[in-house]
All heavy atoms as an XYZ file, in Angstrom:
973
protein
N       0.839     -1.171      0.000
C       0.000      0.000      0.000
C       0.891      1.243      0.000
O       1.973      1.258      0.553
C      -0.900      0.010      1.241
C      -1.681      1.273      1.400
S      -2.948      1.355      2.686
C      -2.273      0.469      4.040
N       0.376      2.294     -0.626
C       1.040      3.589     -0.615
C       0.121      4.589      0.063
O      -1.084      4.602     -0.193
C       1.361      4.068     -2.042
O       2.257      3.151     -2.659
C       1.988      5.450     -2.030
N       0.697      5.429      0.904
C      -0.041      6.498      1.563
C       0.578      7.815      1.117
O       1.801      7.986      1.173
C       0.033      6.361      3.093
C      -0.604      5.037      3.528
C      -0.651      7.549      3.771
C      -0.428      4.712      5.000
N      -0.277      8.732      0.658
C       0.167     10.061      0.254
C      -0.387     11.053      1.269
O      -1.557     10.982      1.644
C      -0.309     10.413     -1.173
C       0.110     11.827     -1.556
C       0.233      9.403     -2.188
N       0.475     11.959      1.719
C       0.089     12.946      2.726
C      -0.015     14.329      2.098
O       0.854     14.719      1.319
C       1.132     12.991      3.846
C       1.498     11.663      4.514
C       2.602     11.884      5.541
C       0.275     11.037      5.159
N      -1.061     15.068      2.472
C      -1.149     16.457      2.042
C      -0.828     17.368      3.224
O      -0.458     16.895      4.307
C      -2.508     16.767      1.405
C      -3.605     17.109      2.393
O      -3.479     16.830      3.608
O      -4.626     17.668      1.950
N      -0.977     18.679      3.038
C      -0.610     19.638      4.088
C      -1.408     19.419      5.363
O      -0.865     19.532      6.466
C      -0.786     21.065      3.583
N      -2.693     19.099      5.240
C      -3.508     18.867      6.427
C      -2.982     17.712      7.256
O      -2.988     17.766      8.495
N      -2.498     16.676      6.586
C      -1.923     15.534      7.304
C      -0.635     15.944      8.014
O      -0.411     15.568      9.168
C      -1.668     14.373      6.345
N       0.203     16.737      7.337
C       1.446     17.176      7.971
C       1.171     18.094      9.164
O       1.850     18.011     10.189
C       2.356     17.874      6.965
C       2.891     17.032      5.816
C       3.928     17.817      5.020
C       3.456     15.716      6.283
N       0.165     18.943      9.040
C      -0.207     19.807     10.163
C      -0.682     18.960     11.338
O      -0.326     19.225     12.490
C      -1.270     20.831      9.723
C      -0.642     21.852      8.775
C      -1.908     21.518     10.937
C      -1.644     22.730      8.048
N      -1.469     17.921     11.057
C      -1.944     17.036     12.124
C      -0.774     16.329     12.814
O      -0.761     16.184     14.040
C      -2.939     16.024     11.566
N       0.207     15.908     12.030
C       1.403     15.290     12.611
C       2.110     16.304     13.502
O       2.471     16.004     14.640
C       2.359     14.794     11.509
C       1.746     13.619     10.752
C       3.724     14.413     12.097
C       2.463     13.276      9.459
N       2.291     17.508     12.975
C       2.992     18.560     13.714
C       2.291     18.884     15.037
O       2.936     19.187     16.032
C       3.094     19.810     12.837
C       4.087     20.818     13.345
O       5.135     20.418     13.891
O       3.828     22.025     13.175
N       0.970     18.773     15.038
C       0.183     19.062     16.250
C       0.055     17.853     17.174
O      -0.590     17.925     18.206
C      -1.199     19.558     15.858
C      -1.155     20.921     15.202
C      -2.524     21.411     14.849
N      -2.437     22.757     14.287
C      -3.419     23.333     13.603
N      -4.560     22.687     13.405
N      -3.258     24.546     13.131
N       0.663     16.738     16.775
C       0.692     15.562     17.633
C      -0.564     14.714     17.611
O      -0.872     14.035     18.595
N      -1.287     14.691     16.508
C      -2.494     13.866     16.394
C      -2.162     12.405     16.672
O      -1.437     11.757     15.911
C      -3.090     13.992     14.990
O      -4.045     12.978     14.757
N      -2.702     11.894     17.760
C      -2.426     10.500     18.129
C      -2.937      9.535     17.067
O      -2.261      8.544     16.759
C      -3.046     10.174     19.481
C      -2.369     10.891     20.627
C      -2.985     10.465     21.960
N      -2.583     11.319     23.045
C      -1.504     11.129     23.775
N      -0.707     10.124     23.517
N      -1.223     11.961     24.763
N      -4.111      9.808     16.505
C      -4.661      8.934     15.468
C      -3.731      8.853     14.263
O      -3.421      7.769     13.777
C      -6.035      9.422     15.004
C      -7.145      9.108     15.978
O      -6.935      8.285     16.901
O      -8.238      9.685     15.813
N      -3.291     10.000     13.796
C      -2.443     10.010     12.609
C      -1.067      9.427     12.895
O      -0.546      8.646     12.096
C      -2.326     11.429     12.052
C      -1.664     11.531     10.685
C      -2.283     10.580      9.677
C      -1.745     12.941     10.176
N      -0.484      9.769     14.024
C       0.826      9.207     14.371
C       0.748      7.691     14.522
O       1.643      6.969     14.076
C       1.367      9.860     15.639
C       1.786     11.332     15.465
C       2.044     11.975     16.820
C       2.996     11.457     14.554
N      -0.331      7.197     15.094
C      -0.524      5.750     15.224
C      -0.681      5.093     13.853
O      -0.098      4.043     13.580
C      -1.749      5.472     16.090
O      -2.016      4.100     16.131
N      -1.454      5.726     12.986
C      -1.655      5.207     11.625
C      -0.321      5.126     10.884
O      -0.030      4.141     10.208
C      -2.625      6.096     10.870
C      -2.898      5.644      9.439
C      -3.781      6.628      8.713
N      -5.107      6.705      9.274
C      -6.165      6.056      8.785
N      -6.019      5.300      7.717
N      -7.341      6.190      9.332
N       0.507      6.161     11.036
C       1.809      6.166     10.364
C       2.739      5.104     10.947
O       3.454      4.435     10.196
C       2.456      7.542     10.446
C       1.810      8.632      9.604
C       2.535      9.955      9.807
C       1.780      8.253      8.139
N       2.742      4.955     12.267
C       3.576      3.918     12.891
C       3.218      2.545     12.343
O       4.099      1.739     12.021
C       3.417      3.935     14.417
C       4.295      4.934     15.113
C       5.765      4.713     14.811
O       6.372      5.521     14.117
N       6.345      3.648     15.295
N       1.921      2.278     12.223
C       1.465      1.000     11.669
C       1.916      0.850     10.224
O       2.400     -0.206      9.819
C      -0.064      0.887     11.770
O      -0.440      0.968     13.143
C      -0.575     -0.407     11.166
N       1.778      1.928      9.451
C       2.186      1.886      8.044
C       3.689      1.643      7.916
O       4.113      0.814      7.094
C       1.796      3.190      7.350
N       4.492      2.329      8.728
C       5.937      2.113      8.691
C       6.262      0.665      9.058
O       7.087      0.023      8.410
C       6.665      3.066      9.638
C       6.638      4.512      9.221
C       6.352      5.498     10.150
C       6.905      4.896      7.913
C       6.337      6.843      9.789
C       6.887      6.237      7.532
C       6.596      7.209      8.472
N       5.602      0.144     10.088
C       5.844     -1.235     10.535
C       5.460     -2.246      9.458
O       6.095     -3.300      9.332
C       5.084     -1.512     11.827
N       4.423     -1.928      8.672
C       3.963     -2.831      7.611
C       4.779     -2.707      6.328
O       4.545     -3.434      5.366
C       2.491     -2.573      7.288
C       1.566     -3.017      8.384
O       1.922     -3.848      9.219
N       0.364     -2.459      8.403
N       5.687     -1.754      6.297
C       6.491     -1.557      5.089
C       5.766     -0.801      3.991
O       6.173     -0.847      2.827
N       4.706     -0.092      4.339
C       3.987      0.705      3.348
C       4.837      1.891      2.918
O       5.671      2.376      3.673
C       2.664      1.223      3.932
C       1.695      0.103      4.272
O       1.748     -0.957      3.616
O       0.889      0.297      5.202
N       4.612      2.342      1.711
C       5.288      3.541      1.216
C       4.505      4.757      1.684
O       3.293      4.822      1.500
C       5.310      3.561     -0.312
C       6.206      2.528     -0.922
C       6.146      2.561     -2.422
N       6.754      3.801     -2.909
C       6.560      4.280     -4.125
N       5.782      3.659     -4.977
N       7.142      5.388     -4.507
N       5.195      5.712      2.265
C       4.582      6.971      2.664
C       5.237      8.049      1.816
O       6.454      8.241      1.869
C       4.809      7.293      4.163
C       4.541      6.087      5.053
C       3.981      8.514      4.566
C       3.128      5.605      5.083
N       4.420      8.763      1.027
C       4.949      9.731      0.079
C       4.397     11.124      0.380
O       3.224     11.266      0.722
C       4.572      9.339     -1.349
C       5.039      7.923     -1.699
C       4.729      7.564     -3.137
N       5.765      8.174     -3.974
C       5.567      8.576     -5.224
N       4.385      8.455     -5.792
N       6.559      9.113     -5.906
N       5.258     12.135      0.233
C       4.868     13.521      0.483
C       5.433     14.398     -0.631
O       6.657     14.464     -0.800
C       5.399     14.026      1.843
C       4.892     15.438      2.120
C       5.043     13.084      2.972
N       4.572     15.084     -1.383
C       5.089     16.021     -2.380
C       5.857     17.164     -1.714
O       5.440     17.690     -0.673
C       3.813     16.543     -3.068
C       2.812     15.446     -2.850
C       3.119     14.919     -1.479
N       6.964     17.568     -2.303
C       7.831     18.597     -1.721
C       7.100     19.913     -1.498
O       7.342     20.596     -0.498
C       9.052     18.811     -2.616
N       6.204     20.289     -2.384
C       5.456     21.530     -2.211
C       4.609     21.530     -0.959
O       4.419     22.569     -0.314
N       4.105     20.377     -0.596
C       3.312     20.230      0.628
C       4.192     20.512      1.851
O       3.767     21.185      2.792
C       2.689     18.815      0.704
C       2.084     18.542      2.064
C       1.655     18.632     -0.401
N       5.407     20.009      1.801
C       6.335     20.262      2.910
C       6.564     21.766      3.044
O       6.544     22.318      4.148
C       7.657     19.498      2.712
C       7.397     17.993      2.713
C       8.674     19.886      3.788
C       8.557     17.152      2.238
N       6.750     22.429      1.925
C       6.951     23.877      1.944
C       5.769     24.634      2.530
O       5.950     25.686      3.141
N       4.566     24.101      2.363
C       3.395     24.766      2.923
C       3.401     24.781      4.445
O       2.842     25.691      5.051
C       2.109     24.086      2.443
C       1.734     24.409      1.026
C       0.413     23.764      0.641
O       0.173     22.590      0.902
N      -0.452     24.561      0.032
N       3.995     23.770      5.068
C       3.870     23.653      6.530
C       5.184     23.815      7.290
O       5.160     24.019      8.499
C       3.216     22.307      6.933
C       1.843     22.182      6.315
C       4.075     21.135      6.554
N       6.307     23.737      6.612
C       7.607     23.784      7.302
C       7.931     25.220      7.689
O       7.992     26.107      6.858
C       8.686     23.245      6.376
C       9.968     22.980      7.091
C      11.075     23.781      7.110
C      10.280     21.852      7.895
N      12.057     23.208      7.877
C      11.588     22.014      8.378
C       9.567     20.717      8.262
C      12.212     21.094      9.196
C      10.180     19.790      9.076
C      11.494     19.975      9.534
N       8.134     25.436      8.984
C       8.444     26.772      9.471
C       9.711     26.819     10.314
O      10.507     27.728     10.176
C       7.267     27.351     10.287
C       5.989     27.543      9.476
C       6.219     28.545      8.344
N       5.046     28.711      7.497
C       4.848     28.083      6.348
N       5.735     27.235      5.889
N       3.769     28.304      5.633
N       9.898     25.856     11.194
C      11.058     25.859     12.082
C      11.345     24.426     12.489
O      10.736     23.914     13.427
C      10.786     26.731     13.315
C      11.978     26.791     14.274
O      13.000     26.116     14.031
O      11.872     27.513     15.276
N      12.251     23.789     11.773
C      12.559     22.380     12.024
C      12.967     22.092     13.453
O      12.728     20.997     13.960
N      13.551     23.062     14.132
C      13.939     22.868     15.518
C      12.747     22.743     16.446
O      12.842     22.148     17.516
N      11.624     23.290     16.029
C      10.412     23.238     16.848
C       9.406     22.224     16.320
O       8.433     21.929     17.002
C       9.768     24.614     16.895
C      10.727     25.651     17.514
C      10.135     27.004     17.546
N       9.151     27.024     18.629
C       8.310     28.014     18.845
N       8.316     29.056     18.060
N       7.466     27.963     19.853
N       9.614     21.714     15.132
C       8.672     20.781     14.516
C       9.235     19.358     14.589
O       9.369     18.671     13.588
C       8.399     21.196     13.071
C       7.639     22.508     12.974
C       7.411     22.941     11.543
O       8.357     23.270     10.834
N       6.148     22.946     11.128
N       9.506     18.932     15.794
C      10.178     17.657     16.015
C       9.385     16.468     15.479
O       9.936     15.605     14.791
C      10.459     17.462     17.521
O      11.162     18.607     17.986
C      11.284     16.227     17.773
N       8.106     16.403     15.809
C       7.288     15.270     15.337
C       7.239     15.230     13.815
O       7.379     14.171     13.207
C       5.871     15.347     15.909
C       5.719     15.100     17.397
C       4.286     15.384     17.843
C       6.106     13.666     17.737
N       7.045     16.381     13.225
C       6.986     16.452     11.767
C       8.322     16.059     11.156
O       8.374     15.290     10.191
C       6.571     17.855     11.330
C       6.448     18.070      9.829
C       5.450     17.105      9.213
C       6.067     19.514      9.546
N       9.405     16.559     11.712
C      10.735     16.244     11.208
C      11.000     14.741     11.255
O      11.487     14.156     10.277
C      11.782     17.000     12.018
O      13.070     16.729     11.524
N      10.671     14.116     12.369
C      10.868     12.662     12.498
C      10.050     11.894     11.472
O      10.533     10.935     10.875
C      10.484     12.199     13.898
C      11.489     12.523     14.934
C      11.097     11.905     16.262
N      11.770     12.592     17.335
C      11.280     12.758     18.539
N      10.097     12.277     18.855
N      11.959     13.399     19.452
N       8.793     12.297     11.305
C       7.931     11.605     10.335
C       8.469     11.770      8.921
O       8.554     10.797      8.159
C       6.497     12.125     10.439
N       8.855     12.999      8.563
C       9.346     13.238      7.207
C      10.634     12.482      6.912
O      10.873     12.096      5.763
C       9.545     14.739      6.968
C       8.262     15.553      6.832
C       8.586     17.033      6.777
C       7.463     15.118      5.615
N      11.451     12.255      7.933
C      12.682     11.490      7.732
C      12.409     10.069      7.276
O      13.286      9.423      6.699
C      13.519     11.467      9.015
C      14.240     12.766      9.247
O      14.485     13.527      8.317
N      14.559     13.047     10.493
N      11.197      9.585      7.516
C      10.849      8.215      7.135
C       9.982      8.151      5.886
O       9.581      7.075      5.460
C      10.140      7.535      8.308
C      11.046      7.474      9.534
C      10.397      6.792     10.689
N      10.290      5.361     10.428
C       9.642      4.511     11.223
N       9.061      4.946     12.320
N       9.589      3.236     10.930
N       9.688      9.311      5.307
C       8.819      9.383      4.130
C       9.643      9.585      2.861
O      10.755     10.097      2.908
C       7.848     10.556      4.265
S       6.666     10.418      5.605
N       9.052      9.230      1.760
C       9.634      9.516      0.447
C       9.142     10.893      0.018
O       7.936     11.108     -0.119
C       9.194      8.461     -0.567
C       9.647      8.738     -1.971
C       9.030      7.809     -2.990
O       8.462      6.762     -2.609
O       9.103      8.135     -4.184
N      10.055     11.820     -0.160
C       9.695     13.155     -0.620
C       9.678     13.160     -2.145
O      10.651     12.762     -2.781
C      10.669     14.190     -0.080
C      10.601     14.308      1.429
C      11.556     15.336      2.006
O      12.121     16.163      1.243
O      11.741     15.313      3.236
N       8.574     13.625     -2.707
C       8.405     13.661     -4.158
C       8.791     15.053     -4.642
O       8.163     16.041     -4.260
C       6.950     13.362     -4.544
C       6.498     12.025     -3.963
C       6.786     13.401     -6.053
C       5.005     11.820     -4.011
N       9.818     15.163     -5.467
C      10.264     16.484     -5.913
C       9.196     17.193     -6.750
O       8.434     16.554     -7.479
C      11.491     16.193     -6.775
C      11.750     14.745     -6.697
C      10.604     14.088     -6.028
N       9.162     18.500     -6.621
C       8.320     19.305     -7.502
C       9.240     19.865     -8.584
O       9.655     21.017     -8.559
C       7.614     20.426     -6.725
C       6.631     21.276     -7.533
C       5.557     20.411     -8.175
C       6.003     22.341     -6.670
N       9.589     18.964     -9.503
C      10.473     19.346    -10.597
C       9.634     19.891    -11.752
O       8.413     20.017    -11.642
C      11.339     18.156    -11.020
C      10.524     16.951    -11.458
O       9.286     17.057    -11.661
O      11.118     15.860    -11.600
N      10.282     20.205    -12.828
C       9.586     20.778    -13.975
C       8.474     19.904    -14.514
O       7.372     20.384    -14.826
N       8.732     18.607    -14.611
C       7.718     17.685    -15.119
C       6.499     17.667    -14.212
O       5.363     17.779    -14.666
C       8.305     16.275    -15.235
C       7.320     15.246    -15.806
C       7.778     13.818    -15.536
N       8.003     13.541    -14.126
C       7.025     13.312    -13.232
N       5.776     13.354    -13.580
N       7.317     13.053    -11.973
N       6.726     17.542    -12.909
C       5.616     17.495    -11.953
C       4.863     18.825    -11.931
O       3.628     18.851    -11.854
C       6.132     17.144    -10.561
N       5.601     19.923    -12.007
C       4.965     21.247    -12.006
C       4.079     21.419    -13.234
O       2.963     21.946    -13.136
C       6.029     22.338    -11.949
N       4.555     20.973    -14.383
C       3.746     21.069    -15.605
C       2.491     20.211    -15.495
O       1.401     20.638    -15.884
C       4.571     20.669    -16.823
C       5.592     21.702    -17.230
C       6.413     21.245    -18.436
N       7.490     22.159    -18.712
C       8.699     22.107    -18.137
N       8.975     21.180    -17.256
N       9.620     22.993    -18.446
N       2.644     19.008    -14.987
C       1.484     18.120    -14.809
C       0.460     18.747    -13.869
O      -0.744     18.713    -14.136
C       1.922     16.760    -14.251
O       2.721     16.073    -15.174
N       0.937     19.316    -12.770
C       0.034     19.956    -11.803
C      -0.639     21.176    -12.433
O      -1.848     21.385    -12.251
C       0.806     20.345    -10.544
N       0.119     21.970    -13.170
C      -0.454     23.143    -13.829
C      -1.505     22.767    -14.852
O      -2.570     23.397    -14.939
N      -1.235     21.733    -15.643
C      -2.213     21.273    -16.624
C      -3.478     20.772    -15.938
O      -4.593     21.022    -16.415
C      -1.618     20.168    -17.491
C      -0.598     20.677    -18.468
C       0.088     19.554    -19.229
O       0.165     18.418    -18.760
N       0.607     19.874    -20.390
N      -3.305     20.092    -14.805
C      -4.456     19.603    -14.068
C      -5.297     20.775    -13.553
O      -6.529     20.741    -13.628
C      -4.008     18.694    -12.917
C      -5.106     18.062    -12.079
C      -6.091     17.272    -12.929
C      -4.478     17.170    -11.002
N      -4.651     21.809    -13.060
C      -5.384     23.013    -12.639
C      -6.160     23.595    -13.825
O      -7.320     23.999    -13.677
C      -4.433     24.065    -12.078
S      -3.806     23.700    -10.430
N      -5.531     23.629    -14.983
C      -6.200     24.137    -16.175
C      -7.431     23.329    -16.551
O      -8.471     23.892    -16.901
N      -7.326     22.005    -16.464
C      -8.459     21.132    -16.811
C      -9.606     21.250    -15.820
O     -10.759     21.083    -16.192
C      -8.009     19.672    -16.885
C      -7.240     19.338    -18.134
C      -7.234     17.845    -18.444
N      -6.984     16.985    -17.322
C      -5.812     16.410    -17.031
N      -4.773     16.649    -17.797
N      -5.690     15.614    -16.010
N      -9.284     21.492    -14.561
C     -10.321     21.498    -13.523
C     -10.776     22.897    -13.140
O     -11.728     23.042    -12.362
C      -9.818     20.781    -12.256
O      -8.636     21.439    -11.784
C      -9.537     19.311    -12.535
N     -10.102     23.930    -13.645
C     -10.460     25.290    -13.278
C     -10.093     25.632    -11.842
O     -10.665     26.545    -11.253
N      -9.130     24.898    -11.281
C      -8.672     25.165     -9.923
C      -7.371     25.950     -9.982
O      -6.769     26.088    -11.044
C      -8.475     23.856     -9.127
O      -7.502     23.049     -9.793
C      -9.780     23.079     -9.006
N      -6.917     26.444     -8.814
C      -5.720     27.284     -8.801
C      -4.606     26.772     -7.909
O      -3.488     27.263     -7.993
C      -6.091     28.682     -8.336
C      -6.994     29.386     -9.293
C      -7.304     30.763     -8.827
N      -8.186     31.393     -9.804
C      -8.604     32.606     -9.721
N      -8.251     33.366     -8.709
N      -9.382     33.106    -10.645
N      -4.899     25.827     -7.051
C      -3.902     25.387     -6.069
C      -2.985     24.328     -6.683
O      -3.335     23.144     -6.752
C      -4.595     24.854     -4.823
C      -3.640     24.632     -3.666
O      -2.443     24.353     -3.917
O      -4.084     24.735     -2.515
N      -1.825     24.783     -7.133
C      -0.875     23.891     -7.794
C      -0.372     22.821     -6.824
O      -0.097     21.685     -7.240
C       0.304     24.702     -8.389
C       1.394     23.792     -8.923
C      -0.209     25.623     -9.482
N      -0.272     23.135     -5.542
C       0.212     22.143     -4.578
C      -0.823     21.036     -4.410
O      -0.469     19.851     -4.404
C       0.581     22.802     -3.233
C       1.665     23.870     -3.433
C       1.019     21.747     -2.228
C       2.956     23.372     -4.066
N      -2.110     21.385     -4.294
C      -3.143     20.345     -4.260
C      -3.078     19.499     -5.526
O      -3.195     18.270     -5.478
C      -4.541     20.950     -4.128
C      -4.925     21.280     -2.706
O      -4.139     20.991     -1.779
O      -6.034     21.830     -2.508
N      -2.892     20.156     -6.657
C      -2.792     19.412     -7.916
C      -1.577     18.493     -7.907
O      -1.636     17.367     -8.411
C      -2.736     20.378     -9.095
N      -0.473     18.933     -7.291
C       0.712     18.072     -7.217
C       0.447     16.860     -6.324
O       0.999     15.785     -6.563
C       1.946     18.853     -6.739
O       1.915     19.108     -5.355
N      -0.397     17.026     -5.318
C      -0.795     15.888     -4.480
C      -1.583     14.892     -5.331
O      -1.330     13.685     -5.289
C      -1.620     16.350     -3.256
C      -2.220     15.159     -2.523
C      -0.760     17.184     -2.314
N      -2.525     15.389     -6.121
C      -3.318     14.508     -6.981
C      -2.428     13.781     -7.988
O      -2.594     12.579     -8.227
C      -4.406     15.307     -7.697
N      -1.476     14.493     -8.563
C      -0.535     13.872     -9.507
C       0.262     12.780     -8.796
O       0.464     11.685     -9.342
C       0.396     14.935    -10.142
C       1.546     14.288    -10.895
C      -0.410     15.851    -11.059
N       0.692     13.038     -7.572
C       1.439     12.034     -6.798
C       0.580     10.807     -6.529
O       1.074      9.676     -6.603
C       1.934     12.631     -5.477
N      -0.683     11.019     -6.240
C      -1.593      9.884     -6.038
C      -1.705      9.090     -7.333
O      -1.632      7.853     -7.329
C      -2.984     10.353     -5.554
C      -3.988      9.210     -5.604
C      -2.893     10.935     -4.142
N      -1.855      9.793     -8.455
C      -1.955      9.115     -9.742
C      -0.718      8.297    -10.063
O      -0.819      7.147    -10.517
N       0.448      8.854     -9.807
C       1.698      8.123    -10.036
C       1.819      6.933     -9.095
O       2.282      5.867     -9.488
C       2.890      9.051     -9.875
C       3.012     10.077    -10.962
C       4.104     11.095    -10.713
O       4.708     11.074     -9.619
O       4.349     11.920    -11.610
N       1.400      7.125     -7.861
C       1.455      6.032     -6.885
C       0.500      4.913     -7.288
O       0.814      3.739     -7.142
C       1.084      6.548     -5.490
O       2.007      7.515     -5.055
N      -0.644      5.297     -7.797
C      -1.644      4.320     -8.230
C      -1.093      3.464     -9.364
O      -1.406      2.292     -9.471
C      -2.908      5.052     -8.659
C      -4.017      4.182     -9.079
C      -4.799      3.684     -7.890
N      -5.951      2.964     -8.417
C      -6.338      1.793     -7.975
N      -5.739      1.231     -6.974
N      -7.352      1.187     -8.514
N      -0.238      4.062    -10.189
C       0.383      3.305    -11.268
C       1.351      2.246    -10.762
O       1.615      1.263    -11.439
N       1.859      2.429     -9.536
C       2.827      1.494     -8.952
C       2.196      0.527     -7.962
O       2.764     -0.511     -7.672
C       3.905      2.266     -8.202
C       4.718      3.197     -9.032
C       5.696      3.916     -8.140
N       6.372      4.967     -8.852
C       7.186      5.808     -8.304
N       7.448      5.748     -7.020
N       7.767      6.740     -9.017
N       1.075      0.917     -7.390
C       0.505      0.173     -6.274
C      -1.005      0.080     -6.448
O      -1.649      1.042     -6.852
C       0.825      0.909     -4.961
C       0.811      0.013     -3.747
O       0.144     -1.031     -3.780
O       1.468      0.367     -2.763
N      -1.570     -1.060     -6.125
C      -3.015     -1.236     -6.273
C      -3.803     -0.394     -5.280
O      -4.860      0.112     -5.598
C      -3.391     -2.701     -6.084
C      -2.984     -3.566     -7.240
C      -3.384     -4.979     -7.011
N      -4.690     -5.033     -6.346
C      -5.489     -6.064     -6.351
N      -5.126     -7.139     -6.973
N      -6.633     -6.036     -5.728
N      -3.307     -0.275     -4.078
C      -4.036      0.448     -3.050
C      -3.286      1.719     -2.661
O      -2.145      1.669     -2.215
C      -4.232     -0.421     -1.810
C      -5.122      0.216     -0.776
C      -5.396     -0.690      0.410
O      -4.849     -1.799      0.473
O      -6.144     -0.254      1.278
N      -3.958      2.863     -2.845
C      -3.392      4.145     -2.473
C      -4.370      4.844     -1.543
O      -5.565      4.927     -1.820
C      -3.110      5.037     -3.702
C      -2.569      6.394     -3.278
C      -2.136      4.348     -4.641
N      -3.840      5.331     -0.429
C      -4.630      6.064      0.555
C      -4.116      7.494      0.578
O      -2.905      7.724      0.629
C      -4.495      5.425      1.962
C      -5.239      6.242      3.006
C      -4.985      3.981      1.938
N      -5.030      8.442      0.532
C      -4.684      9.853      0.607
C      -5.194     10.392      1.936
O      -6.392     10.361      2.209
C      -5.310     10.627     -0.550
C      -5.204     12.149     -0.497
C      -3.751     12.604     -0.435
C      -5.926     12.760     -1.687
N      -4.279     10.870      2.767
C      -4.640     11.485      4.036
C      -4.666     12.993      3.814
O      -3.632     13.588      3.496
C      -3.643     11.111      5.127
C      -3.474      9.605      5.391
C      -2.464      9.370      6.509
C      -4.807      8.958      5.732
N      -5.840     13.606      3.982
C      -6.029     14.995      3.587
C      -7.044     15.711      4.468
O      -7.917     15.073      5.059
C      -6.491     15.089      2.123
O      -6.658     16.458      1.761
C      -7.786     14.342      1.887
N      -6.945     17.020      4.499
C      -7.970     17.848      5.122
C      -8.742     18.613      4.041
O      -9.551     19.481      4.346
C      -7.334     18.835      6.109
O      -6.458     19.700      5.417
N      -8.497     18.281      2.793
C      -9.086     18.992      1.659
C      -9.720     17.990      0.693
O      -9.456     18.019     -0.509
C      -7.984     19.805      0.973
C      -8.528     20.911      0.110
O      -9.753     21.124      0.075
O      -7.706     21.568     -0.556
N     -10.557     17.116      1.234
C     -11.081     15.991      0.461
C     -11.873     16.419     -0.778
O     -11.717     15.821     -1.845
C     -11.941     15.103      1.360
N     -12.711     17.434     -0.662
C     -13.551     17.817     -1.796
C     -12.720     18.263     -2.991
O     -12.945     17.808     -4.113
C     -14.536     18.922     -1.393
C     -15.614     18.426     -0.446
O     -15.869     17.198     -0.404
O     -16.202     19.267      0.255
N     -11.756     19.157     -2.757
C     -10.922     19.622     -3.863
C     -10.102     18.484     -4.459
O      -9.947     18.389     -5.677
C      -9.983     20.742     -3.400
C     -10.713     22.052     -3.148
O     -11.871     22.191     -3.591
O     -10.122     22.934     -2.505
N      -9.590     17.620     -3.610
C      -8.773     16.516     -4.119
C      -9.615     15.484     -4.862
O      -9.147     14.910     -5.847
C      -7.934     15.912     -3.006
C      -6.730     16.830     -2.738
C      -6.153     16.623     -1.369
C      -5.675     16.648     -3.798
N     -10.851     15.285     -4.464
C     -11.742     14.397     -5.238
C     -11.917     14.936     -6.658
O     -11.898     14.175     -7.624
C     -13.097     14.260     -4.552
C     -13.142     13.240     -3.489
C     -14.577     12.985     -2.991
N     -14.508     12.174     -1.795
C     -14.480     12.655     -0.559
N     -14.545     13.952     -0.346
N     -14.395     11.851      0.468
N     -12.113     16.246     -6.772
C     -12.260     16.876     -8.088
C     -11.015     16.650     -8.934
O     -11.104     16.264    -10.105
C     -12.520     18.392     -7.922
O     -13.738     18.577     -7.198
C     -12.597     19.098     -9.260
N      -9.856     16.884     -8.350
C      -8.600     16.724     -9.078
C      -8.359     15.263     -9.460
O      -7.963     14.974    -10.599
C      -7.438     17.254     -8.234
C      -7.458     18.774     -8.005
C      -6.557     19.152     -6.839
C      -7.063     19.512     -9.273
N      -8.613     14.341     -8.536
C      -8.411     12.917     -8.833
C      -9.380     12.440     -9.902
O      -9.016     11.633    -10.759
C      -8.561     12.082     -7.557
C      -7.447     12.267     -6.527
C      -7.792     11.516     -5.246
C      -6.109     11.819     -7.076
N     -10.597     12.944     -9.859
C     -11.585     12.567    -10.869
C     -11.117     12.977    -12.266
O     -11.269     12.217    -13.230
C     -12.928     13.218    -10.539
O     -13.875     12.935    -11.533
N     -10.535     14.157    -12.375
C     -10.032     14.624    -13.672
C      -8.886     13.754    -14.181
O      -8.653     13.667    -15.379
C      -9.584     16.074    -13.570
N      -8.186     13.098    -13.261
C      -7.101     12.187    -13.639
C      -7.580     10.751    -13.811
O      -6.784      9.876    -14.128
C      -6.014     12.195    -12.553
C      -5.181     13.443    -12.401
C      -4.262     13.333    -11.178
C      -4.371     13.715    -13.658
N      -8.886     10.523    -13.597
C      -9.444      9.167    -13.616
C      -8.678      8.256    -12.668
O      -8.357      7.121    -12.988
C      -9.441      8.581    -15.035
C     -10.342      9.348    -15.961
O     -11.474      9.679    -15.602
N      -9.859      9.652    -17.144
N      -8.375      8.799    -11.484
C      -7.595      8.078    -10.481
C      -8.457      7.818     -9.257
O      -9.156      8.714     -8.787
C      -6.354      8.903    -10.074
O      -5.524      9.039    -11.229
C      -5.569      8.227     -8.984
N      -8.354      6.620     -8.765
C      -9.112      6.220     -7.572
C      -8.149      6.054     -6.406
O      -7.074      5.474     -6.550
C      -9.849      4.886     -7.821
C     -10.578      4.431     -6.583
C     -10.803      5.023     -8.999
N      -8.553      6.588     -5.260
C      -7.786      6.411     -4.025
C      -8.768      6.423     -2.871
O      -9.851      7.019     -2.969
C      -6.762      7.528     -3.854
N      -8.392      5.783     -1.792
C      -9.175      5.885     -0.575
C      -8.796      7.218      0.056
O      -7.630      7.428      0.411
C      -8.863      4.716      0.367
C      -9.498      4.799      1.755
C     -11.029      4.801      1.643
C      -9.027      3.658      2.614
N      -9.754      8.108      0.202
C      -9.502      9.428      0.765
C      -9.934      9.408      2.219
O     -11.085      9.097      2.528
C     -10.227     10.521     -0.018
C      -9.723     10.562     -1.452
C     -10.049     11.875      0.664
C     -10.453     11.515     -2.354
N      -8.998      9.731      3.104
C      -9.257      9.744      4.540
C      -9.083     11.163      5.041
O      -8.020     11.755      4.894
C      -8.303      8.785      5.285
C      -8.535      8.846      6.794
C      -8.455      7.364      4.770
N     -10.139     11.714      5.646
C     -10.077     13.052      6.236
C      -9.253     13.007      7.519
O      -9.418     12.100      8.334
C     -11.471     13.561      6.573
C     -12.147     14.219      5.393
O     -11.517     15.078      4.754
O     -13.305     13.872      5.113
N      -8.368     13.987      7.670
C      -7.590     14.089      8.899
C      -7.953     15.365      9.641
O      -8.498     16.275      9.082
C      -6.068     14.042      8.633
C      -5.682     12.695      8.062
C      -5.623     15.160      7.719
């Protein structure tokens, strides 16, 4: 299984959400892939010295670069859906790429409605879990 985290999930980790931290511990123990788009990290990273829980979690995650290819894909997705949040679109693109590698993809998000719209435009299915 692959789990993709958006900014809401990272904020929940940073705030010490026991549910989310427990879910991640289980996922790490099971050998699941945990993926985080780099733009999402930029949305929530403020002071690594004070964001200990977040820093520890990110050290165990696969960071997905927001390179030119990913940025173009996210921008095109925004164009198709009439949305403006390129970082949300990069999360949807990451889910789509993960889906190509793994049968089961879980998206942990606080922005389920917007991400459903973006995933639908990509014809991508994921289990969306509100955090």
